[in-house]
TORMIVEX-49104 format. One record per residue (C-alpha): x, y, z. Coordinates in steps of 0.001 Angstrom, whole numbers, padded with zeros to 6 digits, always signed. Layout:
! TORMIVEX-49104
XYZ...
END
This chain:
! TORMIVEX-49104
+111251+046070+098162+114644+045845+099612+113445+042427+101600+110991+039835+100040+108580+039597+102228+106320+036380+102230+102736+035381+102459+100685+036545+104167+102670+039477+105525+103179+040745+101669+099006+040620+100512+098073+042409+104092+100535+044876+103333+099579+045393+100073+095865+045645+100578+095969+047823+103206+095129+045182+106290+098427+045198+108259+096185+044472+111630+095200+040859+110401+098712+039926+110280+100118+041600+113953+099646+038627+115589+100776+035882+112702+103241+033642+113346+106821+034668+112029+109643+031943+111599+112059+033416+109325+113800+036640+109060+111883+037565+106037+108622+036801+108081+109632+038678+110952+110488+041740+108751+107108+041765+106994+105625+041574+110773+107483+044288+111794+106111+046621+109106+102814+045548+109774+103087+046015+113374+104501+049517+112919+101780+050730+110647+099225+050111+113577+101434+051866+115861+102741+048792+118093+106353+050094+117598+107978+048146+120676+106972+044615+119304+107910+046002+115570+111430+046752+116802+111646+043349+118497+110848+041496+115283+113378+044049+113357+116186+043177+115786+115634+039384+115746+115980+039546+111921+118955+042228+111990+121739+039637+111822+120183+037941+108664+118886+040877+106865+121272+043512+107983+120827+047235+106930+117387+046836+105692+116319+046135+109066+118813+048888+110573+116884+051677+108432+113220+050274+109564+114822+050603+113278+115882+054320+112389+112541+055063+111313+110777+054005+114515+113831+055726+116521+112906+058913+114478+108989+058817+115581+110328+058043+118816+112504+061511+119105+116031+059711+119244+119127+062564+118858+118791+063365+115376+122659+063995+114874+123169+060479+116257+120431+059146+113421+121963+061059+110838+125354+059795+111515+123889+056004+111184+122553+056812+107689+125511+058200+106737+127282+054799+107698+124737+052717+105826+125287+054941+102790+128693+054645+102740+128436+050873+103169+125586+049552+100310+126144+049603+096840+125056+052966+095150+122822+051962+092958+120733+049374+094752+117126+050074+096401+118853+049685+099810+120547+052919+098815+117722+054640+098081+115874+053572+101156+118716+054979+102888+119046+058209+100927+115182+058660+101805+115477+058109+105527+118499+060404+105518+116371+062892+103842+113714+062724+106529+116588+063279+109375+118078+066086+107823+113903+067713+107154+113654+067069+111133+117272+068942+111607+115780+071550+108972+118923+071184+106518+116351+072067+103849+118943+071988+101146+120255+068712+102110+117070+067210+102651+115748+067799+098984+119085+066382+097571+118555+063139+099137+115307+062621+098428+115963+063560+094877+118553+060967+094610+116315+058221+096198+113295+059255+093782+115520+058954+090741+116958+055305+091881+113236+053870+092805+112276+055406+089225+114960+053444+087513+114220+050533+089880+110511+050502+089036+109725+050306+092617+106665+052610+092463+105321+052159+095932+108612+053086+097454+108288+055972+094881+105331+057412+096368+106670+057460+100052+109470+059549+099125+107206+061687+097293+105337+062558+100161+108179+063152+102068+109344+065725+099423+105713+067321+099735+105817+067705+103526+109253+069221+102905+107863+071806+100583+105078+072361+102951+107753+073277+105858+109062+076070+103659+105743+077335+102653+105987+076486+099153+102311+074934+099436+101624+074626+095574+105045+072358+094810+103954+070438+098197+100396+069841+096679+101881+068454+093462+104194+066294+095499+101227+064983+097670+099040+064274+094367+101420+062575+092546+102414+060220+095373+098513+059838+095971+098174+058548+092438+101052+056157+092802+099454+054763+095944+096185+054397+094668+097379+052322+091283+099275+050190+093881+096421+049915+096394+098178+050990+099168+095733+052007+101437+097643+052874+104539+100170+055175+102325+096696+056963+101001+095777+057691+104248+099044+059325+105140+098973+061539+102169+095072+062537+103093+096425+063703+106582+099394+065765+104686+096880+067414+102229+094454+068134+105275+097383+069552+106802+097737+071859+104025+094298+072761+103797+094638+073637+107953+097536+076448+106873+095281+077766+104384+092603+078456+106702+090230+075857+104619+089197+074087+107783+086182+072430+106309+088441+071190+103591+091165+070060+105973+088277+068107+108159+087264+066571+105158+090616+065102+104587+091331+064343+108181+087672+062322+107968+089078+060132+104983+091985+059682+106949+090270+058514+110070+088009+055990+108417+090862+054059+106598+093292+054448+109749+090316+053014+111648+089684+049936+108671+093618+049346+109300+093985+049332+112941+096498+052064+112784+096533+053295+116417+099121+055997+115997+097644+057225+112746+094265+057852+114827+096256+059501+117367+097909+061584+115059+094111+062384+113103+092703+063079+116799+095631+066004+117085+094873+067391+113529+091201+067552+114074+091533+069414+117421+093831+072192+115515+090955+072309+112481+088327+072661+115088+090331+075408+116704+090987+077199+113836+087443+076992+113168+086486+078552+116303+084610+075071+118001+086721+075006+121197+084450+072127+122208+084938+070023+119449+088798+071191+119487+089280+070024+123253+087566+066881+122817+089597+065732+119905+092736+066868+121600+092219+065244+124817+091138+061874+122574+094889+062296+120658+096515+062684+124309+094998+060032+125754+096081+057501+122658+099778+059201+122981+100064+058637+126655+098752+055192+126640+100939+054101+123599+103823+055808+124318+104023+058375+121810+105989+061100+123306+106040+063387+120396+102189+063249+119630+101462+063520+123644+103914+066661+122993+102089+068252+120179+098461+067129+121943+099868+069118+124937+100881+071956+123178+097827+072816+121506+095579+072346+124681+097804+075171+126124+097073+077514+123102+093744+076581+123526+093485+077594+127187+095261+080801+126323+092658+081310+123653+090281+080899+126101+091544+082935+128689+091686+080180+131578+095709+081206+132213+095923+078722+135005+095058+075688+133464+097240+077161+130585+100215+077251+132899+099699+073747+134155+099341+072150+130792+102483+073919+129622+104507+072108+132259+103254+068876+131216+104321+069990+127552+107811+070537+128759+108071+067097+130279+106732+065651+127132+109467+067485+125064+112230+066047+127633+111098+062834+126253+111799+064063+122450+114943+065706+122479+114286+067761+119239+115393+071320+118652+112624+072169+116717+110060+071096+119755+111842+073076+121880+111400+076350+119606+107565+075798+119614+107958+075099+123494+109298+078299+123609+106764+080153+121392+103843+078789+123605+105643+079966+126783+106044+083686+125001+102588+083789+124272+101339+082572+127717+103467+085416+128734+101951+087964+126436+098324+086650+127431+099959+087487+131253+100862+090971+130171+104421+089656+131597+107153+092119+130012+109286+089068+129453+106904+087889+126492+109061+090508+124354+112375+088740+125241+111184+085545+124442+109155+086117+121581+112214+088012+120060+114500+085009+120389+112313+082454+118797+111057+084806+115824+115026+085137+115142+115610+081305+115181+112133+081058+112925+114094+083461+110741+117261+081668+110397+115773+078051+110200+113369+079592+107323+110316+078609+108604+107590+081161+107718+104787+079159+108421+105755+079465+112359+107729+082863+112199+104651+084807+110532+101931+084084+113216+104584+084222+115679+105787+087901+114799+102227+088612+115035+102314+087622+118866+105406+089766+119213+103943+092571+117882+101229+092770+120094+104053+092223+123163+105770+095404+121558+102388+097152+121543+101738+096492+125110+105166+097217+126266+104645+100544+124320+107148+100443+121620+104478+101007+119075+107263+101564+116300+108630+098395+116870+105516+096784+116687+104902+098711+113033+108405+097379+112055+107510+093900+113345+104158+093691+111465+106087+094918+108327+108296+092236+108448+105511+089655+108583+103542+091255+105824+106775+091130+103656+107462+087408+104584+103586+086653+103809+103684+088264+100396+106249+085749+099435+104934+082958+097356+102560+080241+099315+102283+082789+102337+099689+085052+101340+097281+083184+103639+098536+085211+106393+098001+088803+104976+094676+089232+106732+095846+088292+109962+098788+090483+109747+096433+093442+108666+093713+092795+111341+097000+093106+113895+097931+096311+112149+094120+097652+112802+094281+096469+116255+097741+098052+117002+096814+101022+115047+099915+100877+112643+099219+100344+108949+100895+098188+106199+103356+100477+104180+103900+101243+100435+105422+098248+098697+108014+098238+095968+107460+095317+093369+108517+094482+090093+107470+092664+087171+103734+091757+088198+102313+093738+085327+103328+093002+081350+104952+095509+079404+101694+098373+077995+100974+097473+074430+098548+095580+072826+098258+093128+075952+098319+095667+078674+095973+094137+080752+096987+092757+084164+098141+088990+083803+096500+086538+086563+099812+084676+086506+101853+087738+087740+099473+087955+090604+096752+090771+089033+093407+089798+087795+091879+092225+085204+088206+093164+085851+087632+096028+083969+089150+098760+081925+088116+101745+083458+089866+104777+081296+092481+106007+079636+093908+109114+081886+096613+111736+081185+098786+109660+082955+098132+106343+081585+095848+103585+081468+093803+102372+084838+092250+099169+085315+090027+097816+087940+091935+094498+089050+092182+091484+091941+095552+091485+093837+095588+087865+094784+098551+088760+097162+096789+091417+099150+093154+089667+098489+091906+093488+097404+090365+095137+094565+092585+097751+093539+092958+100006+090745+096204+099748+088685+097606+103052+087069+100501+102978+084522+102817+106145+084785+103845+106717+081353+107175+108747+081873+109313+107204+079270+109333+110491+077523+110237+112267+080556+112981+110014+082062+115481+107125+081275+115463+104078+083323+117594+105052+085978+116067+108168+086689+112612+106408+086872+113924+104160+089490+115332+106646+091564+112100+108552+091438+110256+105351+092261+112182+105355+095603+111495+108646+096146+108172+108858+095724+107653+105868+098136+108744+108162+100956+106069+110386+100401+103415+107673+099905+104666+105942+103073+104017+109132+105212+100300+109451+103498+099736+105541+104172+100018+105828+107832+097116+107980+108259+094491+105617+106881+092176+108421+106709+088524+108028+105403+089086+110544+102663+092608+109374+101141+092712+106512+098940+095163+103959+100106+098001+103423+098009+099428+099644+098273+102385+099379+096060+104444+101772+093623+106178+099392+090838+108061+098511+087593+106519+096505+084753+108399+093992+082792+109987+097005+080455+110865+099201+083524+107457+101393+083250+106213+102969+086384+102739+102041+087643+100793+102986+091150+098856+100188+092720+095875+102021+094624+092581+101428+096677+089548+101277+094210+086810+103241+095172+083393+102725+094100+081491+106028+093522+080928+109001+090853+083815+111685+090866+082952+115258+092128+083235+116304+088681+080454+114308+087663+078602+115429+090594+079219+119262+089427+078397+118629+085985+074961+117086+086599+074006+120755+087645+071789+122039+090244+073600+120511+093317+072662+121961+096989+075102+124779+098432+074779+122984+101600+076344+119645+100191+079108+121828+098462+080138+123332+101920+080220+119661+103480+082129+118109+100794+084677+120832+100576+084898+120751+104491+085623+117212+104328+088301+117585+101215+089864+119873+103665+090144+117753+106486+091476+115250+104540+094397+117553+103366+095100+118935+106714+095922+115222+107275+098152+114811+104457+099736+118334+105019+100609+117309+108517+102510+114392+107086+104263+116942+104854+102687+115670+102119+101455+117752+099025+098882+116182+096584+099851+118682+093887+096768+117788+091481+093846+118496+093494+090856+118700+090914+087127+117293+090586+088187+114345+088703+090799+113190+091706+087908+113222+093745+085322+110520+094206+082287+110325+096462+082569+106868+097817+079396+104775+097370+077150+104777+099338+077831+106889+102244+079072+109905+099662+082680+110608+101706+084767+112362+099198+087975+110378+098439+091165+112408+097213+092672+109883+094686+095869+109692+092681+098242+110497+095479+101678+110814+094304+100726+111039+090599+102163+114531+090485+104994+113687+092352+105820+110616+089620+105952+113239+087436+108798+114892+088405+108192+117915+090946+110213+116095+093219+113591+117779+094210+116656+116724+091859+114322+115832+088899+113579+117644+085687+112317+120964+086742+110723+121389+083244+108397+118455+083424+105910+120971+084957+102765+118706+086292+099249+119359+087220+096260+120322+085745+096646+124235+084605+092662+124812+085559+093514+123879+088671+096990+124939+089271+098308+127714+092153+100604+130244+089481+103824+129431+091525+103164+125736+090835+103207+126447+086988+106280+128194+087191+107399+125095+088868+108181+126356+092578+108869+123946+095315+105834+121514+096343+104297+123510+099552+100679+122826+100728+099066+125996+100023+099495+124689+096236+096476+122257+097142+094641+125011+099006+094657+126929+095839+093320+124200+093917+090621+123746+096668+089553+127815+095747+089115+126800+091998+087131+124062+093090+084917+126155+095314+084840+129235+092955+083407+126648+090319+080964+125140+092802+079722+128655+093616+079618+130403+090118+079754+127868+087791+083128+128523+086203+086516+128833+087143+088325+131879+088012+090869+131447+085032+091367+132883+081839+092314+130318+079467+092028+132661+076334+094818+133967+074322+097774+132308+073144+099669+132011+076207+098634+128607+077443+099388+129232+081255+096183+129791+083783+096083+133247+084306+093775+134237+087610+090715+136239+086984+091536+140044+088504+089902+140554+092054+087163+142787+091035+086337+139968+088500+086010+137288+090727+084413+139308+093650+081638+139651+090660+081918+136149+090398+081552+135866+093776+078405+138010+094229+076290+135513+092275+076218+133311+095728+073446+133648+097782+073141+136414+100450+074400+135367+103625+077519+133549+102516+079980+136299+103047+082173+134196+104495+082200+131686+102135+082857+133784+099291+085465+135533+101393+087081+132182+101815+087190+131388+098307+088764+134858+097691+091614+134078+100407+092406+130605+099118+092629+132121+095309+095028+134709+096586+098438+134737+094221+100358+134793+097479+100435+131519+098847+101771+133201+102519+098467+134824+102658+096109+131862+101731+094470+130039+104510+095810+126348+105624+093472+123515+105446+092952+123736+108843+091905+127256+108903+089511+126141+105946+087930+123440+107890+087248+125575+110533+085336+128178+108545+083488+125750+106735+082529+123793+109873+080925+127317+111299+079067+127973+108091+077811+124399+108127+076767+124660+111723+075091+128079+111003+070887+128166+109982+069781+129586+106730+070389+133069+106233+067811+135802+107391+067126+136684+103794+065107+134048+103136+067615+132001+100782+067487+128572+101998+070855+126371+102326+069662+123594+100994+068035+124994+097680+069923+127425+095991+070943+125910+092363+074048+126917+091225+074751+128349+087529+075178+125682+084982+078339+126399+083243+077874+127544+079683+078200+124871+076768+080458+127279+074620+082657+127720+077973+082531+124151+079023+083960+122664+075753+087195+125268+076394+087606+124368+079860+087233+120383+079721+090124+120202+077396+092209+121376+080062+091066+119361+082991+094060+117338+082411+097154+117300+084091+100480+117495+081884+102353+114303+083010
END
């Protein structure tokens, strides 16, 4: 301690019973100092200040630092307090505990000013000195302040570590007042994480200790925190009761800062309830409270609430108001405030019919939310995306997977937790994994391009592929698997992070034998609908085949997967044209010859699938020494299609048109959907063949082996 406090004040402060000595006689400067600390702990700030001013002529800067702490709580101009701290630091001995205390107080002031780097530097110097002097009680207080600083930057992991260290020190010292403060800080971290029940538990422990100690200010602050936790949990009645309890104590005791926070949260509560008139009245009172505090940060919070109220009223001024606050939050590096505000700003853009700006705003929020410690906001951002009708873009990420090899499984330390190994595909290995940043089960697919491209070209290809995948991601079509990210592992290898689709592949369904023709028509229509959506976004899949179509459990919707795999293989302009990709058995002739990507390539692949479904074999000849697939002659194809039941001439005709060697003569995905929809809606043919009972011939075993060997792409 910087002042030797006499009994009974020292023991009362040590065991956490300051209320017992708040009215004890104090006839020396040291006793006045001790009584001031006790009075300050229970919220009797005016009396504490009077004691400190009386002791200041003898105890000097030690009293002055405690007065600065009181003025900090009362909202005195921060720049003035900063100058006062700097004056004391320049005056006292640099190796003294008084210097350490001054560093701590200056760190607090710099933190309030949002000068995070300077705050961290002063707090670190303070901790070093307290460790050197063996003052564990003061060290614990600085650790708490450092934890709050980390929390303000969104580094909740570091914040929890600092608070844990502080709590250990305070427990060993028997500092119950300090323990209550730390419990409140930990509760606020739970609140930021959305763990409302955990937050309420910490706040309850804090309130119990504060009540035993007679800490009036602590009780008022806890009531405000309880209000926020209940509001987060959706219990508005309990939230309002707690906030009004905090407000009553704050106004009675003159805590202008706590009055501001309580009124601000009451304003937000009224907005959430839709009671905008009450919100307007409460906001006016909040502005009055803010005028008595004079902290720039509180003014930002006030403007944010004003913007939210304008948004709720449908006022066009909400955009300008929220834009300005978002910019300031970004400049001050306050993501915990910036991200939820950007969600409100995106809604304001959408209401002003600026959907593209809403999407861009949410993309910024999403990117901020992905940074370490901010993933708790991802669900809120995605809910806003769904509400506004925009989507999360495809992310380029780096070093979230280890290099392939014996330890190729995703590493939880990097953000992906391996759940199961799926398979070894032609393009690389596939893992089912949990993505902690997105809170999603994903499929991670490594793309083995090392033998095709050097590192520089792989990076160019990564950026080029993202443009195509971004276009597809905007669709959010039920028949297209979402792509979350393209990435490079720790050695520059490329991987794709895709929505994990639970279900059977179309290959498995077709191999099972005896499927219904009506099912084939229905599923093919849905596949063509998904392709139509892709093609309208100028995206070509390039590797449509039964293995890349999964029938999602339980509804059986066909979902096209592995979007972008073929493009990553090198069919993009400017890349190695010799790296032909796709699956030969389903590949259009012009694709095998290295032609430019075109939607009609995908439609040829659909024709192959449909022919196989109708006849049990594919319309290609894989015999001979030429590895290129050669389309079967039209007469042979017609012979195969004639095996289909009578009455389905339109389907056979569509199949033949899809397999036309000339791309321009093939129907588009939309045209195919129209034909299939008409056929699906027709009744059973007059010939008596049922549309639900015709069994397709199974593929002969001798031919199956030859064809299955080629159902791999050439990546």
